[in-house]
VMD Tcl script that draws the C-alpha trace (Angstrom):
set ca {
  {-6.76 -12.48 -8.99}
  {-3.14 -13.42 -9.01}
  {-0.58 -12.07 -11.40}
  {2.43 -14.11 -12.39}
  {5.50 -12.07 -13.24}
  {8.30 -13.99 -14.90}
  {11.51 -14.29 -12.92}
  {13.32 -12.77 -15.89}
  {11.58 -9.43 -15.25}
  {12.84 -9.41 -11.68}
  {16.29 -10.43 -12.84}
  {16.67 -7.75 -15.52}
  {15.11 -5.05 -13.33}
  {17.39 -5.82 -10.42}
  {14.40 -5.53 -8.09}
  {13.22 -7.91 -5.42}
  {9.57 -9.01 -5.38}
  {8.87 -6.49 -2.60}
  {10.55 -3.66 -4.49}
  {8.61 -4.46 -7.66}
  {5.37 -4.53 -5.68}
  {6.25 -1.12 -4.22}
  {6.89 0.28 -7.70}
  {3.55 -1.05 -8.95}
  {1.67 0.45 -6.01}
  {3.42 3.81 -6.43}
  {2.53 3.81 -10.13}
  {-1.13 3.08 -9.33}
  {-1.13 5.93 -6.81}
  {0.49 8.32 -9.29}
  {-2.15 7.45 -11.86}
  {-4.86 8.18 -9.26}
  {-6.08 4.57 -9.38}
  {-5.76 4.07 -5.61}
  {-5.76 6.40 -2.63}
  {-2.72 7.15 -0.52}
  {-4.30 5.23 2.36}
  {-4.86 2.16 0.22}
  {-1.38 2.42 -1.29}
  {0.34 2.66 2.07}
  {-1.72 -0.28 3.32}
  {-0.84 -2.42 0.30}
  {2.89 -1.95 0.87}
  {2.64 -2.39 4.64}
  {3.75 1.13 5.57}
  {2.06 3.65 7.76}
  {0.75 6.57 5.75}
  {3.33 9.07 7.01}
  {6.23 6.82 6.00}
  {4.65 6.29 2.58}
  {4.22 10.06 2.16}
  {7.90 10.57 3.00}
  {8.82 7.95 0.40}
  {6.73 9.78 -2.21}
  {8.29 13.10 -1.24}
  {11.79 11.63 -1.61}
  {10.83 10.79 -5.21}
  {9.26 14.23 -5.83}
  {5.84 12.63 -6.27}
  {2.98 14.99 -5.43}
  {0.37 13.81 -3.01}
  {-3.12 14.29 -4.37}
  {-5.71 14.46 -1.66}
  {-9.33 15.15 -2.47}
  {-12.63 15.28 -0.60}
  {-13.29 11.57 -1.18}
  {-9.96 10.63 0.40}
  {-10.60 13.03 3.28}
  {-13.96 11.36 3.90}
  {-12.28 7.91 3.77}
  {-9.73 9.08 6.33}
  {-12.44 10.43 8.64}
  {-14.34 7.14 8.35}
  {-11.17 5.16 9.13}
  {-10.40 7.39 12.13}
  {-13.93 6.86 13.48}
  {-13.74 3.10 12.95}
  {-10.44 2.89 14.81}
  {-11.60 5.10 17.68}
  {-9.46 8.15 16.93}
  {-12.56 10.36 16.53}
}
mol new
graphics top color blue
foreach p $ca { graphics top sphere $p radius 0.5 }
foreach p [lrange $ca 0 end-1] q [lrange $ca 1 end] { graphics top cylinder $p $q radius 0.2 }
display resetview
């Protein structure tokens, strides 16, 4: 699915497309709609850099068993475990 955002929204917000995308992803993470791993992937940042960005905004990192299991699976798939 594609979402079309009017240029006027970008203009009045003062954000670039990339910045708006980052804000959307952060909002989805804050609302517990996506994991930190998925969020960092969507914005093209490694997870540590994304965590630092969240910390700079005083956004708590929620990390549950499901996310831990996803991280273990990812580490196994990439040969880290």
